[in-house]
KOLKOLNU-173913 format. One line per field, with one value per residue: residue number from 1; x, y, z of N, C-alpha, C in turn; chain. Coordinates in pm, whole numbers. Each point is the difference from the previous one (the first is absolute). Layout:
N
num [NUM,...];
nxx [X,...];
nyy [Y,...];
nzz [Z,...];
caxx [X,...];
cayy [Y,...];
cazz [Z,...];
cxx [X,...];
cyy [Y,...];
czz [Z,...];
chaine [A,...];
//
This chain:
476
num [1,2,3,4,5,6,7,8,9,10,11,12,13,14,15,16,17,18,19,20,21,22,23,24,25,26,27,28,29,30,31,32,33,34,35,36,37,38,39,40,41,42,43,44,45,46,47,48,49,50,51,52,53,54,55,56,57,58,59,60,61,62,63,64,65,66,67,68,69,70,71,72,73,74,75,76,77,78,79,80,81,82,83,84,85,86,87,88,89,90,91,92,93,94,95,96,97,98,99,100,101,102,103,104,105,106,107,108,109,110,111,112,113,114,115,116,117,118,119,120,121,122,123,124,125,126,127,128,129,130,131,132,133,134,135,136,137,138,139,140,141,142,143,144,145,146,147,148,149,150,151,152,153,154,155,156,157,158,159,160,161,162,163,164,165,166,167,168,169,170,171,172,173,174,175,176,177,178,179,180,181,182,183,184,185,186,187,188,189,190,191,192,193,194,195,196,197,198,199,200,201,202,203,204,205,206,207,208,209,210,211,212,213,214,215,216,217,218,219,220,221,222,223,224,225,226,227,228,229,230,231,232,233,234,235,236,237,238,239,240,241,242,243,244,245,246,247,248,249,250,251,252,253,254,255,256,257,258,259,260,261,262,263,264,265,266,267,268,269,270,271,272,273,274,275,276,277,278,279,280,281,282,283,284,285,286,287,288,289,290,291,292,293,294,295,296,297,298,299,300,301,302,303,304,305,306,307,308,309,310,311,312,313,314,315,316,317,318,319,320,321,322,323,324,325,326,327,328,329,330,331,332,333,334,335,336,337,338,339,340,341,342,343,344,345,346,347,348,349,350,351,352,353,354,355,356,357,358,359,360,361,362,363,364,365,366,367,368,369,370,371,372,373,374,375,376,377,378,379,380,381,382,383,384,385,386,387,388,389,390,391,392,393,394,395,396,397,398,399,400,401,402,403,404,405,406,407,408,409,410,411,412,413,414,415,416,417,418,419,420,421,422,423,424,425,426,427,428,429,430,431,432,433,434,435,436,437,438,439,440,441,442,443,444,445,446,447,448,449,450,451,452,453,454,455,456,457,458,459,460,461,462,463,464,465,466,467,468,469,470,471,472,473,474,475,476];
nxx [-4111,50,-116,-62,65,-19,-127,-26,63,-58,-109,29,36,-26,-114,-29,41,-64,-107,2,27,-99,-95,20,26,88,100,104,-4,129,-47,-63,-128,26,-128,-5,-120,74,90,-103,-57,106,34,-130,-12,114,-42,-124,64,91,-88,-70,129,-18,-103,42,103,25,-77,68,59,13,38,63,42,21,50,64,2,128,-2,-99,-57,-102,40,109,28,-80,17,129,27,107,-53,-120,61,74,-108,-66,101,15,-133,36,95,-44,55,-46,44,-47,-91,-46,7,-16,-87,-47,-2,-41,-92,-13,-16,-61,46,103,-97,-12,133,1,-90,70,112,-59,-47,121,58,-82,33,111,-6,-41,97,78,-32,2,109,47,-39,36,116,-6,-57,-114,-85,-96,-116,11,117,-23,102,69,84,130,79,-122,-30,97,-19,-133,-41,78,-1,-131,2,70,-103,-55,-94,57,124,-46,-69,105,88,-87,-30,130,20,-103,40,126,-38,-79,78,103,-90,-56,129,113,-83,-45,10,126,-41,-105,83,88,-101,-46,121,17,-120,21,124,-52,-80,119,41,36,7,42,-98,112,44,57,-3,97,-100,-21,126,18,-119,33,121,-60,-92,95,70,-112,-28,131,22,-127,66,71,82,-113,-75,86,12,-132,-6,81,-55,-98,1,65,-41,-118,9,47,-91,-89,40,11,-116,-42,43,-50,-108,3,21,-102,-65,43,-19,48,-86,-64,92,-2,-134,12,92,-82,-94,80,48,-124,-16,118,-13,-100,-47,52,8,-66,111,16,74,36,-5,60,82,9,15,79,67,2,23,86,53,-12,51,83,26,108,-50,-89,-24,-23,82,59,-72,34,128,-38,-72,120,-43,48,49,88,9,102,-105,-67,97,-8,-133,19,88,-106,-48,109,0,-132,-15,110,24,-131,-102,63,55,-116,-59,96,-8,-132,13,83,-76,-88,-29,60,29,116,4,-123,32,-59,-104,-45,-28,-123,10,-134,13,103,-66,-102,91,55,-120,-36,127,-64,-113,-49,-77,122,24,-88,65,112,-71,-50,122,43,-110,27,129,-45,-91,88,85,-99,-43,128,32,-117,47,114,-62,-82,110,59,-103,-10,132,-18,-100,53,-54,-82,-120,-50,98,-24,-131,22,88,-81,-92,80,35,-128,-32,104,-59,-120,38,55,-117,-35,93,102,-28,97,-32,-129,34,71,-103,-90,77,19,-132,-7,101,-80,-86,98,-3,-134,-29,105,-26,-129,38,85,-94,-79,116,35,-118,30,121,-59,-101,96,80,-108,-31,127,5,-119,55,98];
nyy [3698,-2,-65,88,101,-62,-23,119,66,-86,26,130,-14,-131,34,92,-84,-104,76,55,-121,-35,93,4,-107,-6,74,-42,132,-7,-116,30,-18,-52,44,-120,18,60,-98,-83,79,16,-129,-29,81,-50,-123,28,54,-97,-101,87,-6,-35,-77,-36,32,-61,-83,59,82,-102,-66,110,5,-130,11,103,-104,26,-131,52,-121,85,-26,-4,-130,-29,0,25,122,54,118,-44,-54,111,76,-87,-6,132,4,-93,91,126,-41,-86,-81,100,-13,-124,-72,115,36,-123,7,127,-37,-103,42,101,123,-83,-51,130,2,-119,59,112,-69,-74,114,54,-112,3,124,-65,-69,111,60,-105,-21,132,11,-110,54,113,-44,-76,116,-32,27,0,-61,17,-28,-100,47,-99,31,1,-43,-32,113,78,-68,-5,118,69,-90,-6,132,-23,-78,57,-58,-117,49,68,-107,-75,86,13,-129,-30,96,-45,-122,34,71,-101,-98,52,36,-115,-32,13,-21,-75,-121,-4,47,-83,-94,40,5,-115,-50,59,-34,-119,12,56,-101,-22,-86,-48,133,-38,60,-6,24,-114,91,-86,-79,102,26,-132,3,112,-49,-117,79,78,-108,-59,120,-12,-121,27,115,-104,-15,30,-70,-101,15,17,-98,-89,43,-5,-125,-54,98,-20,-133,5,92,-71,-119,28,63,-99,-86,79,10,-131,-17,84,-52,-112,106,52,-99,51,95,6,5,82,67,-7,34,85,60,0,31,56,87,-85,70,-100,-38,-100,-48,120,43,-128,6,118,-48,-114,72,85,-97,-67,110,38,-120,-3,121,4,-124,66,-60,44,108,23,104,-98,-56,97,-5,-129,68,50,121,-90,48,52,-132,36,79,-111,-53,104,-4,-129,64,77,-124,-72,95,2,-131,-25,59,22,-87,-110,73,61,-119,-56,101,-4,-131,8,99,-91,-130,-17,-107,9,57,35,-41,-113,75,21,21,5,-34,-18,-59,-62,-18,-43,-64,-38,-19,-71,-30,13,-67,42,63,-4,-61,95,91,-44,-3,116,46,-63,46,118,-12,-45,99,89,-56,-1,119,35,-58,59,95,-1,-17,98,55,-40,47,106,4,-31,89,78,70,-90,60,-123,-26,114,-23,-128,42,97,-94,-89,92,41,-130,-9,113,-50,-112,82,61,-127,-36,-68,-127,2,-127,42,106,-80,-84,99,48,-126,-15,122,-39,-104,100,60,-120,1,114,1,-131,31,95,-91,-92,93,15,-93,-45,28,-50,-96,-16,7,-76,-76,7,-12,-95,-39,15,-60];
nzz [3805,122,22,-82,59,116,-33,-57,98,85,-72,0,128,-12,-65,93,95,-58,-30,121,48,-83,17,133,-75,97,-44,66,4,26,45,-114,30,-119,3,-55,57,93,-1,-2,91,77,-17,9,105,44,-31,41,102,0,-3,72,22,127,-33,121,-76,-115,72,98,-83,-86,109,37,-126,8,122,-55,-84,-23,24,72,-7,2,-123,73,-8,101,132,16,46,-59,31,-36,-106,-14,20,-76,-85,6,-5,-90,-28,-11,111,87,-97,-75,96,9,-111,-63,94,-4,-135,13,91,-83,-125,64,-17,1,77,24,-3,60,79,-7,16,94,49,-22,41,105,-33,-31,114,60,-68,22,127,10,-75,57,115,-60,-37,109,29,59,-98,97,-21,131,-57,87,69,-52,96,-20,98,45,-60,50,113,-5,-39,80,99,-26,-10,112,-31,107,-74,19,-10,-104,-35,26,-53,-99,1,10,-90,-71,33,-26,-105,-31,42,-68,-93,33,3,-68,-104,102,59,-49,-117,4,43,-93,-86,51,2,-119,-48,52,-47,-110,35,59,-90,116,2,-119,-67,-75,125,-33,-94,-18,41,87,35,13,59,67,31,30,61,52,34,46,51,28,51,37,-8,46,-100,-68,86,-4,-131,-2,90,-56,-112,90,47,-102,-82,60,-6,-124,-30,70,-46,-129,17,80,-91,-95,78,29,-129,-24,104,-58,-75,113,30,-104,-18,132,-13,-106,65,106,-90,-64,109,53,-129,26,97,21,100,68,-126,58,-50,56,-103,2,131,-9,-93,69,111,-65,-64,114,70,-93,-11,132,-14,-106,43,-37,-105,87,-75,128,-2,-68,97,84,-33,3,90,-25,-31,-86,-113,85,13,-78,-28,32,-75,-82,3,-14,-78,2,-5,-34,-95,-10,-13,-69,-116,-4,13,-42,-97,-20,10,-73,-86,14,-2,-104,-47,47,-2,-119,73,-64,118,-42,-123,-37,-40,121,-128,-50,-128,0,119,-57,-116,72,72,-115,-56,109,-22,-118,-19,114,-92,-50,118,34,-72,56,112,-37,-27,110,60,-58,36,116,3,-44,86,89,-43,0,115,25,-80,68,118,-39,-47,113,72,-82,10,127,22,-92,-101,46,-3,1,-85,-64,7,-27,-88,-44,12,-58,-88,-5,-4,-83,-44,25,-58,-88,23,-3,-86,47,24,90,20,-6,75,81,-5,12,99,37,-13,56,77,25,-19,65,54,-17,62,79,18,8,85,50,-8,53,62,-91,38,126,-17,-70,88,91,-73,-26,129,38,-94,49,121,-69];
caxx [52,130,-10,11,141,81,-35,43,146,53,-22,81,139,95,7,65,142,62,2,95,136,29,6,103,122,111,138,75,97,62,-59,-141,-85,-46,-108,24,-105,46,99,-77,-65,99,74,-88,-7,128,4,-91,55,107,-53,-78,88,-36,-129,-46,49,-33,-145,-69,-69,-113,-99,-73,-88,-110,-90,-65,-104,44,-15,-123,-79,-131,-61,73,-55,43,-104,45,108,135,11,-79,72,113,-53,-46,119,71,-78,24,136,29,-85,55,141,83,12,42,117,116,47,73,123,97,40,89,113,57,-35,45,-107,-75,74,-26,-141,-7,58,-94,-116,41,4,-135,-77,10,-85,-138,-16,-17,-121,-121,-11,-48,-138,-89,19,-65,-129,-116,-116,-121,-103,-49,109,77,136,60,142,93,95,-62,-24,124,68,-66,-3,133,88,-49,53,143,9,1,-141,-28,60,-80,-125,32,41,-116,-91,71,-4,-137,-27,80,-48,-133,12,82,-72,-94,74,82,-64,-133,-13,106,-27,-117,45,81,-91,-71,95,31,-118,-18,101,-25,-131,3,56,-91,-118,-73,-128,25,74,-69,-107,60,-104,-74,87,17,-123,-4,107,-40,-101,69,76,-96,-56,101,42,-110,12,111,121,-37,-32,124,86,-56,31,145,53,-23,54,147,64,-24,85,140,21,-1,119,119,-3,52,143,74,2,99,133,23,35,134,73,146,49,-17,128,63,-77,34,136,-10,-63,101,106,-52,-24,123,78,-91,55,-80,-103,48,9,64,-59,-82,-127,-77,-42,-108,-115,-57,-57,-118,-109,-47,-65,-129,-84,-54,-52,50,32,-103,-101,-135,-43,-25,-143,-65,48,-51,-131,17,-54,111,19,142,28,126,-19,-25,130,54,-74,31,130,-19,-51,108,58,-82,-8,127,97,-57,-65,89,115,-44,-18,132,64,-65,47,142,22,-74,18,90,115,74,42,-117,-47,-138,-94,-91,-135,-22,54,-90,21,131,-19,-89,81,87,-81,-51,107,2,-131,-63,-121,28,-37,-142,-14,61,-96,-99,69,22,-130,-31,90,-52,-123,32,65,-103,-83,85,26,-124,-1,103,-53,-110,58,34,-125,-66,83,-18,-139,-85,-24,-143,-39,-11,136,46,-74,45,132,-15,-56,109,99,-56,-4,137,27,-52,85,128,-14,-40,98,136,30,138,50,-64,66,133,-21,-35,117,92,-58,22,134,11,-40,117,71,-57,-8,130,38,-72,54,124,-32,-71,75,24,-124,-9,104,-41,-111,55,73,-99,-73,90,13,-124,2,93];
cayy [-57,-61,-142,-12,24,-116,-115,23,7,-136,-71,59,20,-84,42,131,-17,-69,90,108,-54,-21,128,87,-77,95,-44,92,83,97,-9,38,-87,61,-78,-15,66,138,-11,-26,125,104,-42,27,145,42,-48,78,135,-3,-53,106,118,98,61,69,138,67,2,68,119,-42,-54,113,54,-95,15,130,-16,57,-95,-74,-40,-38,-107,-125,-95,22,49,111,81,-29,50,-86,-126,25,24,-128,-81,63,-23,-137,-19,97,-36,-8,-36,118,73,-87,-85,85,47,-110,-22,104,-16,-117,8,134,79,-63,-80,87,4,-120,7,85,-77,-106,65,44,-117,-55,73,-74,-118,47,32,-124,-75,76,3,-133,-16,63,-67,-131,2,-43,88,-79,60,122,96,-12,-48,-106,7,-23,-109,-124,5,3,-128,-100,36,39,-117,-81,67,-29,-146,-65,5,-76,73,120,-34,-38,118,89,-55,14,140,35,-55,75,137,-10,-29,103,127,-6,17,120,111,23,-13,77,141,32,0,120,115,-2,35,142,78,-24,77,144,28,-22,-130,-85,79,32,-67,-116,-103,-129,-1,-12,-42,118,72,-85,2,130,-1,-92,68,99,-74,-58,105,37,-108,-48,69,-53,82,140,54,3,105,130,27,11,119,112,-31,-9,132,54,-74,34,140,7,-62,72,132,-13,-32,120,91,-53,23,144,41,-53,19,5,-137,-78,-36,-104,-124,-54,-55,-124,-101,-50,-64,-119,-106,-74,-17,21,-18,-71,-84,-138,-37,109,58,-101,-7,120,-17,-98,61,100,-66,-78,91,62,-104,-32,118,41,-120,-12,-138,-89,-3,35,129,-14,-26,131,70,-63,55,136,32,33,-85,-35,-64,41,125,-26,-28,131,50,-83,42,99,-63,-17,130,61,-87,-26,109,119,-19,-72,85,105,-62,-22,128,60,-71,29,137,30,-80,-114,-5,-121,-77,-47,-129,-2,55,-95,36,-35,97,115,80,64,111,94,72,91,113,67,80,128,61,-91,-66,-78,-141,-18,2,-124,-108,8,-35,-145,-62,22,-89,-137,-8,5,-126,-103,5,-36,-143,-71,-18,-99,-131,-29,-45,-140,-75,-11,-84,-139,-47,58,144,31,95,-74,-24,128,28,-91,47,124,-36,-63,102,86,-78,-5,129,-9,-96,64,96,-68,-103,27,-105,26,-101,23,113,-46,-85,82,83,-86,-22,119,-2,-121,38,52,-112,-20,123,45,-97,39,127,-30,-62,96,125,42,57,137,81,25,96,129,57,43,116,115,36,71,132,80];
cazz [-124,22,-31,-146,-31,37,-85,-139,-1,13,-127,-106,38,-75,-140,-4,26,-114,-114,31,-10,-142,-72,56,23,7,12,84,-72,89,133,-4,-79,-124,-62,-143,-76,-20,-109,-121,-39,-30,-120,-113,-19,-58,-138,-85,-10,-99,-126,-64,-8,104,-31,120,-7,-126,-22,109,-50,-82,94,56,-104,-15,115,-17,-102,-127,-111,26,-116,55,-79,22,97,137,89,85,-56,50,137,87,13,90,134,54,30,112,122,43,50,106,113,135,-7,-24,126,110,-24,-26,131,63,-76,36,140,11,-93,-7,-119,-124,-59,-91,-126,-77,-38,-119,-111,-37,-60,-133,-87,-9,-101,-127,10,-16,-141,-78,33,-31,-146,-39,47,-98,-129,-4,68,-77,16,-19,-84,66,3,123,-23,83,-28,109,-21,-45,-144,-80,18,-85,-142,-45,-10,-113,-119,-4,-12,131,42,122,111,20,68,139,75,12,102,128,39,35,135,97,22,60,144,62,15,112,125,13,-68,53,145,67,-18,82,138,24,0,128,106,-8,39,143,71,-2,62,144,41,78,38,-122,-20,-86,73,4,-101,-132,-95,-43,-92,-117,-80,-68,-100,-107,-79,-82,-102,-93,-85,-99,-89,-83,-128,-78,-9,-18,132,79,-56,37,140,23,-67,91,133,0,14,134,94,-22,39,146,57,-48,63,137,-7,-41,114,93,-57,0,137,28,-126,21,19,-123,-61,79,-18,-132,13,78,-85,-95,77,65,-98,-27,123,112,135,98,-60,-16,-141,-73,-119,-68,72,-33,-139,-1,66,-89,-117,39,31,-124,-82,61,2,-129,-66,-137,-31,54,-105,45,-55,-144,-18,-8,-120,-122,-34,-50,-131,-88,-116,-4,129,61,74,142,59,39,115,116,54,106,122,98,32,105,118,69,-6,66,130,92,30,92,132,57,30,116,119,21,47,122,122,-17,89,-37,117,74,-48,-48,97,63,-45,-140,-94,-10,121,-11,-92,68,99,-74,-44,119,60,-72,23,96,-51,-121,13,-28,-146,-49,22,-108,-125,-2,-24,-142,-73,12,-78,-143,-35,-5,-120,-114,5,-31,-145,-32,35,-92,-126,18,16,-130,-86,41,8,-103,13,10,104,125,49,55,123,106,46,77,130,76,33,104,124,52,63,137,70,28,111,123,34,-48,-97,-42,-93,-130,-62,-40,-117,-115,-30,-76,-133,-82,-56,-81,-135,-73,-61,-133,-77,-52,-104,-121,-49,-72,-129,-84,-10,-139,-54,51,-63,-139,3,42,-116,-98,54,-6,-141,-41,61,-78];
cxx [135,-3,15,145,82,-26,55,153,61,-14,94,149,96,15,72,150,70,12,100,144,40,22,117,126,121,135,74,106,55,-59,-146,-77,-55,-109,21,-110,37,103,-72,-64,102,80,-83,-7,127,10,-86,49,108,-54,-78,73,-49,-127,-54,51,-54,-151,-78,-82,-124,-112,-86,-98,-120,-102,-78,-109,38,-26,-127,-76,-136,-65,65,-73,54,-109,40,116,135,14,-77,68,117,-49,-45,118,76,-74,19,138,37,-94,76,150,92,26,62,132,125,59,83,132,107,48,97,127,65,-39,40,-105,-80,67,-36,-147,-16,53,-97,-126,29,2,-140,-87,2,-85,-146,-29,-34,-134,-128,-20,-56,-147,-99,9,-81,-135,-111,-116,-126,-104,-54,109,84,132,33,148,84,89,-63,-9,129,83,-61,13,138,94,-46,54,149,26,24,-143,-28,57,-82,-129,23,35,-118,-96,62,-7,-140,-36,72,-60,-140,8,79,-75,-94,70,68,-64,-138,0,105,-29,-119,39,80,-86,-74,91,29,-118,-29,95,-32,-137,-4,52,-103,-126,-87,-132,17,77,-86,-117,59,-101,-78,82,17,-121,-11,104,-36,-105,64,79,-94,-58,97,22,-113,3,115,118,-34,-31,122,89,-52,37,150,58,-22,68,152,67,-19,92,145,29,5,131,127,6,54,151,82,4,107,142,32,41,142,92,151,61,-2,134,72,-71,32,140,-3,-61,102,111,-46,-27,123,84,-88,69,-98,-111,57,-1,57,-77,-91,-138,-88,-53,-120,-127,-69,-66,-129,-118,-58,-75,-138,-95,-62,-50,42,45,-103,-120,-139,-50,-30,-148,-76,40,-59,-132,8,-55,115,5,144,39,125,-16,-23,125,64,-68,38,137,-18,-40,110,66,-78,4,129,91,-53,-48,91,120,-38,-19,134,70,-59,50,145,21,-73,44,98,122,78,40,-118,-45,-145,-96,-91,-144,-14,55,-86,19,131,-8,-88,75,90,-77,-52,105,10,-130,-82,-120,22,-35,-148,-25,58,-94,-106,62,21,-130,-40,88,-55,-124,30,69,-103,-79,81,23,-126,-7,104,-51,-114,53,39,-123,-69,80,-27,-143,-93,-41,-148,-28,-8,137,56,-67,49,136,-14,-55,107,100,-51,-10,138,39,-44,86,133,-5,-31,99,138,44,142,51,-62,71,142,-8,-26,116,100,-52,25,137,28,-38,119,77,-48,10,134,51,-68,54,130,-30,-60,72,30,-123,-11,104,-35,-113,49,70,-97,-74,86,18,-123,-3,90,112];
cyy [-69,-148,-25,20,-125,-118,17,7,-139,-77,50,1,-91,43,133,-14,-64,93,112,-47,-20,133,85,-78,93,-70,104,72,102,0,39,-95,75,-88,-7,64,146,3,-15,130,107,-36,25,149,55,-42,87,144,7,-39,107,134,114,78,76,144,68,4,82,121,-36,-56,111,59,-92,14,130,-5,50,-93,-84,-29,-49,-117,-135,-91,31,65,124,73,-43,44,-89,-135,14,18,-130,-87,56,-24,-142,-23,98,-28,-2,-30,118,78,-88,-71,80,48,-107,-25,102,-17,-116,19,136,71,-65,-85,82,3,-121,-13,80,-74,-106,58,45,-118,-59,71,-75,-126,38,32,-125,-65,76,17,-133,-19,60,-74,-129,-4,-49,93,-81,79,132,107,-3,-71,-115,-2,-22,-119,-130,-4,11,-125,-106,34,35,-118,-95,57,-29,-151,-70,-7,-73,70,125,-27,-34,122,94,-48,13,144,39,-49,82,138,-1,-21,109,128,-2,19,134,121,33,-3,80,149,45,8,126,126,9,44,150,87,-17,87,148,36,-38,-134,-84,72,35,-76,-125,-112,-125,-7,-1,-39,119,81,-79,1,130,4,-90,62,102,-66,-54,102,41,-113,-54,67,-49,97,147,66,13,115,140,39,21,124,126,-22,3,137,61,-66,42,143,14,-53,74,139,-3,-25,123,105,-44,25,149,52,-43,15,-4,-140,-82,-33,-111,-133,-65,-61,-132,-113,-62,-73,-133,-115,-88,-23,24,-26,-79,-86,-139,-37,109,46,-99,-8,119,-8,-95,60,101,-61,-74,92,62,-101,-33,118,30,-117,-12,-144,-99,-6,46,128,-8,-26,131,73,-58,59,138,16,45,-98,-46,-59,53,129,-25,-47,129,51,-77,32,87,-64,-27,132,67,-80,-5,122,125,-31,-71,87,111,-56,-18,129,66,-65,36,140,33,-86,-116,13,-128,-87,-67,-140,8,53,-106,32,-41,109,123,92,76,121,108,84,103,124,82,85,138,78,-99,-75,-77,-150,-27,-3,-128,-118,-4,-43,-150,-73,15,-87,-142,-18,-3,-128,-111,4,-32,-151,-82,-29,-103,-142,-41,-53,-148,-87,-22,-87,-148,-50,64,143,38,100,-69,-26,127,29,-87,43,124,-28,-63,106,89,-73,-8,131,-4,-95,62,96,-68,-106,43,-103,11,-101,14,113,-35,-84,84,90,-79,-24,118,-5,-128,30,44,-112,-23,126,39,-96,35,129,-20,-53,101,133,42,63,147,89,32,103,140,69,52,125,125,47,76,142,96,55];
czz [20,-33,-148,-43,23,-93,-141,-9,9,-130,-109,32,-78,-146,-12,18,-120,-121,21,-14,-147,-72,47,37,-12,1,83,-84,97,139,5,-91,-121,-62,-151,-85,-26,-113,-134,-53,-43,-125,-125,-31,-63,-146,-91,-16,-108,-138,-77,2,90,-36,120,7,-126,-27,100,-48,-81,89,58,-102,-23,113,-8,-106,-137,-120,15,-130,50,-73,24,97,139,82,80,-67,56,146,96,21,98,143,65,40,119,131,53,57,111,116,131,-4,-21,128,107,-27,-32,132,69,-72,36,142,18,-83,-10,-129,-131,-68,-101,-138,-86,-35,-129,-122,-48,-64,-142,-97,-21,-101,-133,1,-20,-147,-80,30,-38,-150,-51,39,-99,-134,-10,73,-93,31,-28,-82,57,12,126,-28,94,-35,123,-29,-49,-153,-80,23,-92,-148,-54,-16,-109,-131,-18,-1,135,56,132,122,31,75,147,84,21,109,138,49,47,140,106,27,61,151,71,24,118,134,7,-67,54,153,76,-9,85,147,33,2,132,114,0,43,148,81,6,56,147,47,74,44,-120,-6,-87,69,15,-98,-141,-106,-55,-101,-129,-91,-78,-112,-117,-91,-93,-112,-106,-96,-110,-100,-86,-138,-86,-6,-20,134,87,-46,35,143,20,-66,84,134,4,7,140,102,-13,43,152,57,-41,61,142,-2,-38,111,100,-50,-3,137,34,-122,17,16,-128,-68,76,-15,-134,3,76,-81,-95,74,60,-95,-20,126,122,134,85,-56,-22,-148,-87,-122,-73,65,-35,-143,-7,58,-92,-121,36,25,-128,-86,54,-5,-136,-85,-146,-25,51,-95,40,-65,-149,-28,-11,-128,-129,-46,-65,-142,-89,-117,-13,136,69,80,148,71,48,127,128,60,124,133,102,37,113,128,79,4,68,141,101,41,97,141,69,40,124,128,31,58,129,119,-15,90,-30,118,72,-41,-45,106,58,-34,-145,-91,-14,120,-6,-93,62,102,-69,-45,118,69,-66,24,82,-55,-129,16,-26,-151,-59,18,-108,-133,-10,-27,-147,-89,-1,-86,-150,-46,-15,-130,-125,-4,-23,-150,-43,28,-93,-132,9,9,-134,-96,30,-18,-104,33,12,111,136,62,62,134,114,54,87,139,90,46,113,133,63,66,146,82,39,117,132,46,-49,-102,-56,-102,-138,-73,-43,-128,-125,-41,-84,-141,-93,-65,-77,-145,-83,-68,-142,-85,-62,-107,-132,-60,-76,-141,-97,-18,-144,-65,41,-68,-145,-5,37,-117,-105,45,-9,-145,-49,58,-77,86];
chaine [A,A,A,A,A,A,A,A,A,A,A,A,A,A,A,A,A,A,A,A,A,A,A,A,A,A,A,A,A,A,A,A,A,A,A,A,A,A,A,A,A,A,A,A,A,A,A,A,A,A,A,A,A,A,A,A,A,A,A,A,A,A,A,A,A,A,A,A,A,A,A,A,A,A,A,A,A,A,A,A,A,A,A,A,A,A,A,A,A,A,A,A,A,A,A,A,A,A,A,A,A,A,A,A,A,A,A,A,A,A,A,A,A,A,A,A,A,A,A,A,A,A,A,A,A,A,A,A,A,A,A,A,A,A,A,A,A,A,A,A,A,A,A,A,A,A,A,A,A,A,A,A,A,A,A,A,A,A,A,A,A,A,A,A,A,A,A,A,A,A,A,A,A,A,A,A,A,A,A,A,A,A,A,A,A,A,A,A,A,A,A,A,A,A,A,A,A,A,A,A,A,A,A,A,A,A,A,A,A,A,A,A,A,A,A,A,A,A,A,A,A,A,A,A,A,A,A,A,A,A,A,A,A,A,A,A,A,A,A,A,A,A,A,A,A,A,A,A,A,A,A,A,A,A,A,A,A,A,A,A,A,A,A,A,A,A,A,A,A,A,A,A,A,A,A,A,A,A,A,A,A,A,A,A,A,A,A,A,A,A,A,A,A,A,A,A,A,A,A,A,A,A,A,A,A,A,A,A,A,A,A,A,A,A,A,A,A,A,A,A,A,A,A,A,A,A,A,A,A,A,A,A,A,A,A,A,A,A,A,A,A,A,A,A,A,A,A,A,A,A,A,A,A,A,A,A,A,A,A,A,A,A,A,A,A,A,A,A,A,A,A,A,A,A,A,A,A,A,A,A,A,A,A,A,A,A,A,A,A,A,A,A,A,A,A,A,A,A,A,A,A,A,A,A,A,A,A,A,A,A,A,A,A,A,A,A,A,A,A,A,A,A,A,A,A,A,A,A,A,A,A,A,A,A,A,A,A,A,A,A,A,A,A,A,A,A,A,A,A,A,A,A,A,A,A,A,A,A,A,A,A,A,A,A,A,A,A,A,A,A,A,A,A,A,A,A];
//
């Protein structure tokens, strides 16, 4: 397949480079490159946090009660419960990046990067609140009771309501194209490739029966994905609601064991995290570089402001749209504040060496080494967890891409079937090729969505604040 890699990469490389340069355009701050897309996402998150009077703090308890089912309304429109919506969205964000990219961020920026990840995750909770509340408010329900929602619909319908109909239509179509093409790359082929690499590693590497048989693994994986996604959001939610707790318990359990074994080092690690956020040692660019690194990693991990998770949340069964804003608060909390922080802490208390510089290995390998230093067989469990993360991300992103496909080409059964076939074929392709330029292109598209989404969130923020005030008044 090397010939296919070379041909496709050559075809996509100019587009990938041009799009990446546009989306990740950077300015130099304190000797470090600051991508403006990160500023766009973090500035929006900060604005929504202040504008909604720190809903990420005062709404946390109510969010837990909603997920527990305390306010469930079985008669309301929708296809899945609050918990299933949260599980589906979390499965789309908690993945390889929480294990791999966090490890690299800590190895390069030191413990201080963890501090800024937590800050960005905290602020991102407010962005998730706004976009997911809007997704339910402006969703559409077809004759069969199936939900169509997400940024495409609140951009089109919401902006029309605010007397910006033409802008809304343009932004909605732009978003649909971006999420459709982006999901096939970073939400599908990359994840399939990572799942294959992890399973290959724990079954013997070059000696594995799967060596040079990516097509075989890809075919099996495509069949499993197809069996899940053919059931639509209900099928996806049933799987993710069971898979996500298992994945999180396995990974968090390993991390807590590692921290328990090194409990005496935790106070020093926390001190290093706070100290390193403002006075890092040996990091080019100093404190500004660490801040940028932490913010960038968190923004890319929890996808707050990108709008993708709002598609899953829009299918929730509720008569009060603002309730799903509350539930969505928990997503960046779990993804960034819990999982990313645990990854960083494990590395700091086990193998982090400030004098060693970046490791000569991938991020997953670095995290694996950290866990393996505590329990020798933990890397095997981590390999399985990473493969499960990749699978869960794929089935969630299949629904996100489907939403874009149906928005552009209609909601018929034939349209759904054609998309599912294309998505499953891309799974096999991801296991047999690398297609680096395609993945770079799709990665850029994912963050290009934020340009349209956050603009729409600013315009529609007064709607959310009014709905929130009315909901709180009804609660008494």
